[in-house]
Jmol script that loads the backbone (N, CA, C; Angstrom):
load data "model"
ATOM      1  N   UNK A   1    -108.848   3.318 -29.469  1.00  0.00           N
ATOM      2  CA  UNK A   1    -109.490   2.213 -30.150  1.00  0.00           C
ATOM      3  C   UNK A   1    -111.011   2.367 -30.018  1.00  0.00           C
ATOM      4  N   UNK A   2    -111.699   2.230 -31.110  1.00  0.00           N
ATOM      5  CA  UNK A   2    -113.150   2.334 -31.134  1.00  0.00           C
ATOM      6  C   UNK A   2    -113.736   0.944 -30.935  1.00  0.00           C
ATOM      7  N   UNK A   3    -114.644   0.830 -29.978  1.00  0.00           N
ATOM      8  CA  UNK A   3    -115.293  -0.443 -29.720  1.00  0.00           C
ATOM      9  C   UNK A   3    -116.684  -0.430 -30.325  1.00  0.00           C
ATOM     10  N   UNK A   4    -116.957  -1.417 -31.158  1.00  0.00           N
ATOM     11  CA  UNK A   4    -118.262  -1.520 -31.798  1.00  0.00           C
ATOM     12  C   UNK A   4    -119.133  -2.476 -31.002  1.00  0.00           C
ATOM     13  N   UNK A   5    -120.327  -2.059 -30.694  1.00  0.00           N
ATOM     14  CA  UNK A   5    -121.249  -2.959 -30.012  1.00  0.00           C
ATOM     15  C   UNK A   5    -122.228  -3.509 -31.028  1.00  0.00           C
ATOM     16  N   UNK A   6    -122.394  -4.808 -31.009  1.00  0.00           N
ATOM     17  CA  UNK A   6    -123.292  -5.463 -31.951  1.00  0.00           C
ATOM     18  C   UNK A   6    -124.561  -5.881 -31.232  1.00  0.00           C
ATOM     19  N   UNK A   7    -125.665  -5.610 -31.849  1.00  0.00           N
ATOM     20  CA  UNK A   7    -126.943  -6.079 -31.347  1.00  0.00           C
ATOM     21  C   UNK A   7    -127.274  -7.357 -32.101  1.00  0.00           C
ATOM     22  N   UNK A   8    -127.490  -8.450 -31.384  1.00  0.00           N
ATOM     23  CA  UNK A   8    -127.806  -9.701 -32.080  1.00  0.00           C
ATOM     24  C   UNK A   8    -129.122  -9.586 -32.852  1.00  0.00           C
ATOM     25  N   UNK A   9    -129.149 -10.178 -34.022  1.00  0.00           N
ATOM     26  CA  UNK A   9    -130.339 -10.177 -34.866  1.00  0.00           C
ATOM     27  C   UNK A   9    -130.987 -11.546 -34.814  1.00  0.00           C
ATOM     28  N   UNK A  10    -132.291 -11.575 -34.650  1.00  0.00           N
ATOM     29  CA  UNK A  10    -133.039 -12.826 -34.660  1.00  0.00           C
ATOM     30  C   UNK A  10    -133.324 -13.239 -36.104  1.00  0.00           C
ATOM     31  N   UNK A  11    -132.873 -14.433 -36.473  1.00  0.00           N
ATOM     32  CA  UNK A  11    -133.126 -14.976 -37.803  1.00  0.00           C
ATOM     33  C   UNK A  11    -134.124 -16.125 -37.678  1.00  0.00           C
ATOM     34  N   UNK A  12    -135.285 -16.045 -38.356  1.00  0.00           N
ATOM     35  CA  UNK A  12    -136.288 -17.114 -38.230  1.00  0.00           C
ATOM     36  C   UNK A  12    -135.782 -18.427 -38.809  1.00  0.00           C
ATOM     37  N   UNK A  13    -136.059 -19.531 -38.094  1.00  0.00           N
ATOM     38  CA  UNK A  13    -135.651 -20.861 -38.555  1.00  0.00           C
ATOM     39  C   UNK A  13    -136.818 -21.835 -38.654  1.00  0.00           C
ATOM     40  N   UNK A  14    -137.974 -21.489 -38.067  1.00  0.00           N
ATOM     41  CA  UNK A  14    -139.129 -22.376 -38.092  1.00  0.00           C
ATOM     42  C   UNK A  14    -140.405 -21.528 -38.096  1.00  0.00           C
ATOM     43  N   UNK A  15    -141.368 -21.916 -38.928  1.00  0.00           N
ATOM     44  CA  UNK A  15    -142.604 -21.148 -39.056  1.00  0.00           C
ATOM     45  C   UNK A  15    -143.811 -22.020 -38.766  1.00  0.00           C
ATOM     46  N   UNK A  16    -144.854 -21.376 -38.265  1.00  0.00           N
ATOM     47  CA  UNK A  16    -146.153 -22.006 -38.109  1.00  0.00           C
ATOM     48  C   UNK A  16    -146.988 -21.516 -39.286  1.00  0.00           C
ATOM     49  N   UNK A  17    -147.357 -22.422 -40.175  1.00  0.00           N
ATOM     50  CA  UNK A  17    -148.021 -22.021 -41.411  1.00  0.00           C
ATOM     51  C   UNK A  17    -149.491 -21.732 -41.199  1.00  0.00           C
ATOM     52  N   UNK A  18    -149.975 -20.761 -41.959  1.00  0.00           N
ATOM     53  CA  UNK A  18    -151.397 -20.422 -42.002  1.00  0.00           C
ATOM     54  C   UNK A  18    -151.934 -20.885 -43.350  1.00  0.00           C
ATOM     55  N   UNK A  19    -152.516 -22.068 -43.389  1.00  0.00           N
ATOM     56  CA  UNK A  19    -153.055 -22.579 -44.640  1.00  0.00           C
ATOM     57  C   UNK A  19    -151.990 -23.257 -45.484  1.00  0.00           C
ATOM     58  N   UNK A  20    -152.255 -23.379 -46.756  1.00  0.00           N
ATOM     59  CA  UNK A  20    -151.379 -24.121 -47.652  1.00  0.00           C
ATOM     60  C   UNK A  20    -150.447 -23.233 -48.463  1.00  0.00           C
ATOM     61  N   UNK A  21    -150.645 -21.940 -48.427  1.00  0.00           N
ATOM     62  CA  UNK A  21    -149.836 -21.044 -49.244  1.00  0.00           C
ATOM     63  C   UNK A  21    -148.425 -20.927 -48.677  1.00  0.00           C
ATOM     64  N   UNK A  22    -147.431 -21.134 -49.533  1.00  0.00           N
ATOM     65  CA  UNK A  22    -146.037 -21.037 -49.099  1.00  0.00           C
ATOM     66  C   UNK A  22    -145.696 -19.598 -48.736  1.00  0.00           C
ATOM     67  N   UNK A  23    -144.965 -19.428 -47.661  1.00  0.00           N
ATOM     68  CA  UNK A  23    -144.529 -18.095 -47.261  1.00  0.00           C
ATOM     69  C   UNK A  23    -145.474 -17.391 -46.313  1.00  0.00           C
ATOM     70  N   UNK A  24    -146.577 -18.033 -45.949  1.00  0.00           N
ATOM     71  CA  UNK A  24    -147.496 -17.418 -44.996  1.00  0.00           C
ATOM     72  C   UNK A  24    -147.249 -18.012 -43.621  1.00  0.00           C
ATOM     73  N   UNK A  25    -147.652 -17.317 -42.599  1.00  0.00           N
ATOM     74  CA  UNK A  25    -147.485 -17.811 -41.243  1.00  0.00           C
ATOM     75  C   UNK A  25    -146.581 -16.902 -40.441  1.00  0.00           C
ATOM     76  N   UNK A  26    -146.223 -17.381 -39.247  1.00  0.00           N
ATOM     77  CA  UNK A  26    -145.359 -16.573 -38.391  1.00  0.00           C
ATOM     78  C   UNK A  26    -144.252 -17.442 -37.833  1.00  0.00           C
ATOM     79  N   UNK A  27    -143.148 -16.807 -37.540  1.00  0.00           N
ATOM     80  CA  UNK A  27    -141.998 -17.531 -37.015  1.00  0.00           C
ATOM     81  C   UNK A  27    -142.264 -17.959 -35.575  1.00  0.00           C
ATOM     82  N   UNK A  28    -141.888 -19.191 -35.256  1.00  0.00           N
ATOM     83  CA  UNK A  28    -142.026 -19.696 -33.891  1.00  0.00           C
ATOM     84  C   UNK A  28    -140.675 -20.105 -33.307  1.00  0.00           C
ATOM     85  N   UNK A  29    -139.608 -19.976 -34.118  1.00  0.00           N
ATOM     86  CA  UNK A  29    -138.261 -20.251 -33.620  1.00  0.00           C
ATOM     87  C   UNK A  29    -137.268 -19.368 -34.359  1.00  0.00           C
ATOM     88  N   UNK A  30    -136.288 -18.874 -33.606  1.00  0.00           N
ATOM     89  CA  UNK A  30    -135.253 -18.002 -34.165  1.00  0.00           C
ATOM     90  C   UNK A  30    -133.886 -18.477 -33.706  1.00  0.00           C
ATOM     91  N   UNK A  31    -132.854 -18.003 -34.418  1.00  0.00           N
ATOM     92  CA  UNK A  31    -131.463 -18.223 -34.051  1.00  0.00           C
ATOM     93  C   UNK A  31    -130.778 -16.863 -34.077  1.00  0.00           C
ATOM     94  N   UNK A  32    -129.915 -16.619 -33.108  1.00  0.00           N
ATOM     95  CA  UNK A  32    -129.147 -15.373 -33.061  1.00  0.00           C
ATOM     96  C   UNK A  32    -127.712 -15.699 -32.676  1.00  0.00           C
ATOM     97  N   UNK A  33    -126.761 -14.998 -33.281  1.00  0.00           N
ATOM     98  CA  UNK A  33    -125.348 -15.182 -32.963  1.00  0.00           C
ATOM     99  C   UNK A  33    -124.891 -14.037 -32.074  1.00  0.00           C
ATOM    100  N   UNK A  34    -124.330 -14.397 -30.913  1.00  0.00           N
ATOM    101  CA  UNK A  34    -123.809 -13.399 -29.988  1.00  0.00           C
ATOM    102  C   UNK A  34    -122.342 -13.129 -30.250  1.00  0.00           C
ATOM    103  N   UNK A  35    -121.614 -14.135 -30.717  1.00  0.00           N
ATOM    104  CA  UNK A  35    -120.203 -14.033 -31.073  1.00  0.00           C
ATOM    105  C   UNK A  35    -119.913 -15.200 -32.015  1.00  0.00           C
ATOM    106  N   UNK A  36    -118.692 -15.304 -32.521  1.00  0.00           N
ATOM    107  CA  UNK A  36    -118.409 -16.436 -33.414  1.00  0.00           C
ATOM    108  C   UNK A  36    -118.604 -17.816 -32.757  1.00  0.00           C
ATOM    109  N   UNK A  37    -118.514 -17.897 -31.432  1.00  0.00           N
ATOM    110  CA  UNK A  37    -118.667 -19.193 -30.767  1.00  0.00           C
ATOM    111  C   UNK A  37    -119.930 -19.297 -29.920  1.00  0.00           C
ATOM    112  N   UNK A  38    -120.674 -18.210 -29.769  1.00  0.00           N
ATOM    113  CA  UNK A  38    -121.896 -18.202 -28.952  1.00  0.00           C
ATOM    114  C   UNK A  38    -123.118 -17.933 -29.810  1.00  0.00           C
ATOM    115  N   UNK A  39    -124.153 -18.734 -29.608  1.00  0.00           N
ATOM    116  CA  UNK A  39    -125.414 -18.490 -30.287  1.00  0.00           C
ATOM    117  C   UNK A  39    -126.569 -18.793 -29.340  1.00  0.00           C
ATOM    118  N   UNK A  40    -127.733 -18.329 -29.721  1.00  0.00           N
ATOM    119  CA  UNK A  40    -128.936 -18.517 -28.914  1.00  0.00           C
ATOM    120  C   UNK A  40    -130.057 -18.999 -29.824  1.00  0.00           C
ATOM    121  N   UNK A  41    -130.783 -20.018 -29.369  1.00  0.00           N
ATOM    122  CA  UNK A  41    -132.022 -20.422 -30.013  1.00  0.00           C
ATOM    123  C   UNK A  41    -133.154 -19.865 -29.170  1.00  0.00           C
ATOM    124  N   UNK A  42    -134.145 -19.290 -29.822  1.00  0.00           N
ATOM    125  CA  UNK A  42    -135.316 -18.740 -29.139  1.00  0.00           C
ATOM    126  C   UNK A  42    -136.537 -19.395 -29.767  1.00  0.00           C
ATOM    127  N   UNK A  43    -137.390 -20.000 -28.943  1.00  0.00           N
ATOM    128  CA  UNK A  43    -138.556 -20.712 -29.468  1.00  0.00           C
ATOM    129  C   UNK A  43    -139.798 -20.406 -28.636  1.00  0.00           C
ATOM    130  N   UNK A  44    -140.947 -20.449 -29.299  1.00  0.00           N
ATOM    131  CA  UNK A  44    -142.221 -20.226 -28.632  1.00  0.00           C
ATOM    132  C   UNK A  44    -142.787 -21.581 -28.207  1.00  0.00           C
ATOM    133  N   UNK A  45    -142.721 -21.878 -26.909  1.00  0.00           N
ATOM    134  CA  UNK A  45    -143.214 -23.132 -26.377  1.00  0.00           C
ATOM    135  C   UNK A  45    -144.734 -23.123 -26.209  1.00  0.00           C
ATOM    136  N   UNK A  46    -145.381 -21.992 -26.450  1.00  0.00           N
ATOM    137  CA  UNK A  46    -146.831 -21.899 -26.324  1.00  0.00           C
ATOM    138  C   UNK A  46    -147.558 -21.832 -27.652  1.00  0.00           C
ATOM    139  N   UNK A  47    -146.833 -21.929 -28.756  1.00  0.00           N
ATOM    140  CA  UNK A  47    -147.436 -21.791 -30.076  1.00  0.00           C
ATOM    141  C   UNK A  47    -148.494 -22.869 -30.289  1.00  0.00           C
ATOM    142  N   UNK A  48    -149.573 -22.596 -30.959  1.00  0.00           N
ATOM    143  CA  UNK A  48    -149.907 -21.385 -31.688  1.00  0.00           C
ATOM    144  C   UNK A  48    -150.741 -20.370 -30.914  1.00  0.00           C
ATOM    145  N   UNK A  49    -151.197 -20.684 -29.720  1.00  0.00           N
ATOM    146  CA  UNK A  49    -152.168 -19.811 -29.061  1.00  0.00           C
ATOM    147  C   UNK A  49    -151.610 -18.923 -27.960  1.00  0.00           C
ATOM    148  N   UNK A  50    -150.437 -19.235 -27.428  1.00  0.00           N
ATOM    149  CA  UNK A  50    -149.859 -18.456 -26.335  1.00  0.00           C
ATOM    150  C   UNK A  50    -148.442 -18.030 -26.700  1.00  0.00           C
ATOM    151  N   UNK A  51    -148.022 -16.919 -26.138  1.00  0.00           N
ATOM    152  CA  UNK A  51    -146.656 -16.425 -26.325  1.00  0.00           C
ATOM    153  C   UNK A  51    -145.834 -16.827 -25.106  1.00  0.00           C
ATOM    154  N   UNK A  52    -145.104 -17.903 -25.213  1.00  0.00           N
ATOM    155  CA  UNK A  52    -144.230 -18.388 -24.132  1.00  0.00           C
ATOM    156  C   UNK A  52    -142.851 -18.655 -24.727  1.00  0.00           C
ATOM    157  N   UNK A  53    -142.088 -17.600 -24.870  1.00  0.00           N
ATOM    158  CA  UNK A  53    -140.785 -17.662 -25.512  1.00  0.00           C
ATOM    159  C   UNK A  53    -139.709 -18.054 -24.511  1.00  0.00           C
ATOM    160  N   UNK A  54    -138.856 -18.983 -24.925  1.00  0.00           N
ATOM    161  CA  UNK A  54    -137.734 -19.434 -24.105  1.00  0.00           C
ATOM    162  C   UNK A  54    -136.456 -19.377 -24.939  1.00  0.00           C
ATOM    163  N   UNK A  55    -135.325 -19.273 -24.251  1.00  0.00           N
ATOM    164  CA  UNK A  55    -134.035 -19.164 -24.923  1.00  0.00           C
ATOM    165  C   UNK A  55    -133.111 -20.293 -24.493  1.00  0.00           C
ATOM    166  N   UNK A  56    -132.295 -20.760 -25.432  1.00  0.00           N
ATOM    167  CA  UNK A  56    -131.290 -21.788 -25.182  1.00  0.00           C
ATOM    168  C   UNK A  56    -129.952 -21.247 -25.651  1.00  0.00           C
ATOM    169  N   UNK A  57    -129.014 -21.069 -24.742  1.00  0.00           N
ATOM    170  CA  UNK A  57    -127.688 -20.539 -25.079  1.00  0.00           C
ATOM    171  C   UNK A  57    -126.765 -21.700 -25.438  1.00  0.00           C
ATOM    172  N   UNK A  58    -126.013 -21.533 -26.527  1.00  0.00           N
ATOM    173  CA  UNK A  58    -125.059 -22.539 -26.991  1.00  0.00           C
ATOM    174  C   UNK A  58    -123.698 -21.871 -27.089  1.00  0.00           C
ATOM    175  N   UNK A  59    -122.713 -22.428 -26.366  1.00  0.00           N
ATOM    176  CA  UNK A  59    -121.358 -21.865 -26.369  1.00  0.00           C
ATOM    177  C   UNK A  59    -120.382 -22.967 -26.763  1.00  0.00           C
ATOM    178  N   UNK A  60    -119.629 -22.715 -27.793  1.00  0.00           N
ATOM    179  CA  UNK A  60    -118.663 -23.697 -28.312  1.00  0.00           C
ATOM    180  C   UNK A  60    -119.307 -25.049 -28.593  1.00  0.00           C
ATOM    181  N   UNK A  61    -120.555 -25.040 -29.072  1.00  0.00           N
ATOM    182  CA  UNK A  61    -121.258 -26.264 -29.431  1.00  0.00           C
ATOM    183  C   UNK A  61    -121.910 -26.990 -28.271  1.00  0.00           C
ATOM    184  N   UNK A  62    -121.787 -26.449 -27.057  1.00  0.00           N
ATOM    185  CA  UNK A  62    -122.384 -27.078 -25.879  1.00  0.00           C
ATOM    186  C   UNK A  62    -123.576 -26.245 -25.433  1.00  0.00           C
ATOM    187  N   UNK A  63    -124.736 -26.886 -25.319  1.00  0.00           N
ATOM    188  CA  UNK A  63    -125.936 -26.142 -24.949  1.00  0.00           C
ATOM    189  C   UNK A  63    -126.213 -26.258 -23.459  1.00  0.00           C
ATOM    190  N   UNK A  64    -126.886 -25.241 -22.966  1.00  0.00           N
ATOM    191  CA  UNK A  64    -127.312 -25.226 -21.570  1.00  0.00           C
ATOM    192  C   UNK A  64    -128.721 -25.764 -21.480  1.00  0.00           C
ATOM    193  N   UNK A  65    -129.563 -25.062 -20.734  1.00  0.00           N
ATOM    194  CA  UNK A  65    -130.960 -25.452 -20.557  1.00  0.00           C
ATOM    195  C   UNK A  65    -131.857 -24.333 -21.069  1.00  0.00           C
ATOM    196  N   UNK A  66    -133.066 -24.698 -21.511  1.00  0.00           N
ATOM    197  CA  UNK A  66    -134.042 -23.698 -21.911  1.00  0.00           C
ATOM    198  C   UNK A  66    -134.377 -22.843 -20.699  1.00  0.00           C
ATOM    199  N   UNK A  67    -134.384 -21.521 -20.882  1.00  0.00           N
ATOM    200  CA  UNK A  67    -134.679 -20.623 -19.767  1.00  0.00           C
ATOM    201  C   UNK A  67    -135.727 -19.606 -20.175  1.00  0.00           C
ATOM    202  N   UNK A  68    -136.467 -19.143 -19.164  1.00  0.00           N
ATOM    203  CA  UNK A  68    -137.436 -18.088 -19.383  1.00  0.00           C
ATOM    204  C   UNK A  68    -138.826 -18.596 -19.694  1.00  0.00           C
ATOM    205  N   UNK A  69    -139.717 -17.664 -19.693  1.00  0.00           N
ATOM    206  CA  UNK A  69    -141.105 -17.861 -20.095  1.00  0.00           C
ATOM    207  C   UNK A  69    -141.596 -16.460 -20.449  1.00  0.00           C
ATOM    208  N   UNK A  70    -141.053 -15.925 -21.541  1.00  0.00           N
ATOM    209  CA  UNK A  70    -141.185 -14.507 -21.877  1.00  0.00           C
ATOM    210  C   UNK A  70    -142.351 -14.248 -22.819  1.00  0.00           C
ATOM    211  N   UNK A  71    -142.743 -12.983 -22.890  1.00  0.00           N
ATOM    212  CA  UNK A  71    -143.863 -12.571 -23.731  1.00  0.00           C
ATOM    213  C   UNK A  71    -143.464 -12.347 -25.185  1.00  0.00           C
ATOM    214  N   UNK A  72    -142.153 -12.237 -25.476  1.00  0.00           N
ATOM    215  CA  UNK A  72    -141.715 -12.013 -26.855  1.00  0.00           C
ATOM    216  C   UNK A  72    -140.358 -12.665 -27.089  1.00  0.00           C
ATOM    217  N   UNK A  73    -140.038 -12.861 -28.356  1.00  0.00           N
ATOM    218  CA  UNK A  73    -138.741 -13.436 -28.716  1.00  0.00           C
ATOM    219  C   UNK A  73    -137.606 -12.497 -28.326  1.00  0.00           C
ATOM    220  N   UNK A  74    -137.812 -11.198 -28.476  1.00  0.00           N
ATOM    221  CA  UNK A  74    -136.783 -10.221 -28.126  1.00  0.00           C
ATOM    222  C   UNK A  74    -136.484 -10.247 -26.633  1.00  0.00           C
ATOM    223  N   UNK A  75    -137.528 -10.391 -25.831  1.00  0.00           N
ATOM    224  CA  UNK A  75    -137.355 -10.460 -24.381  1.00  0.00           C
ATOM    225  C   UNK A  75    -136.568 -11.712 -23.985  1.00  0.00           C
ATOM    226  N   UNK A  76    -136.848 -12.831 -24.633  1.00  0.00           N
ATOM    227  CA  UNK A  76    -136.124 -14.074 -24.357  1.00  0.00           C
ATOM    228  C   UNK A  76    -134.671 -13.945 -24.775  1.00  0.00           C
ATOM    229  N   UNK A  77    -134.406 -13.277 -25.892  1.00  0.00           N
ATOM    230  CA  UNK A  77    -133.030 -13.070 -26.339  1.00  0.00           C
ATOM    231  C   UNK A  77    -132.265 -12.222 -25.324  1.00  0.00           C
ATOM    232  N   UNK A  78    -132.891 -11.195 -24.796  1.00  0.00           N
ATOM    233  CA  UNK A  78    -132.264 -10.345 -23.786  1.00  0.00           C
ATOM    234  C   UNK A  78    -131.947 -11.149 -22.539  1.00  0.00           C
ATOM    235  N   UNK A  79    -132.814 -12.065 -22.180  1.00  0.00           N
ATOM    236  CA  UNK A  79    -132.594 -12.910 -21.013  1.00  0.00           C
ATOM    237  C   UNK A  79    -131.366 -13.807 -21.200  1.00  0.00           C
ATOM    238  N   UNK A  80    -131.104 -14.227 -22.428  1.00  0.00           N
ATOM    239  CA  UNK A  80    -130.006 -15.159 -22.700  1.00  0.00           C
ATOM    240  C   UNK A  80    -128.648 -14.482 -22.828  1.00  0.00           C
ATOM    241  N   UNK A  81    -128.595 -13.190 -22.965  1.00  0.00           N
ATOM    242  CA  UNK A  81    -127.308 -12.486 -23.161  1.00  0.00           C
ATOM    243  C   UNK A  81    -126.420 -12.575 -21.965  1.00  0.00           C
TER     244      UNK A  81
END
end "model"
wireframe off; spacefill off
backbone 0.3
color backbone group
C-alpha cells in the first residue's frame, strides 16, 4: 500500500489593505486543513508592523488555544501540526 503524505496549504482568509485599490495588501490570516476533521487558523497578532504569527488548532469543531509567537505563517503552521 502506498501512503501519500499531504502538506497542508495555507489559504488566505483576511488581508490588510494597502490603500483603496481592491486586491492590494498582504494576508494577515490563513486557514489550513490537516485532515477532514482537523484545521488550523494562523494569524498575525503583530500586524501591520510586526511578524507575530500564532496558530489555533480546531479538531471536530472544537478549538484549543492560540499558540506560538512565530516569525512566519509557515512556522506557526508547523508548530500546530
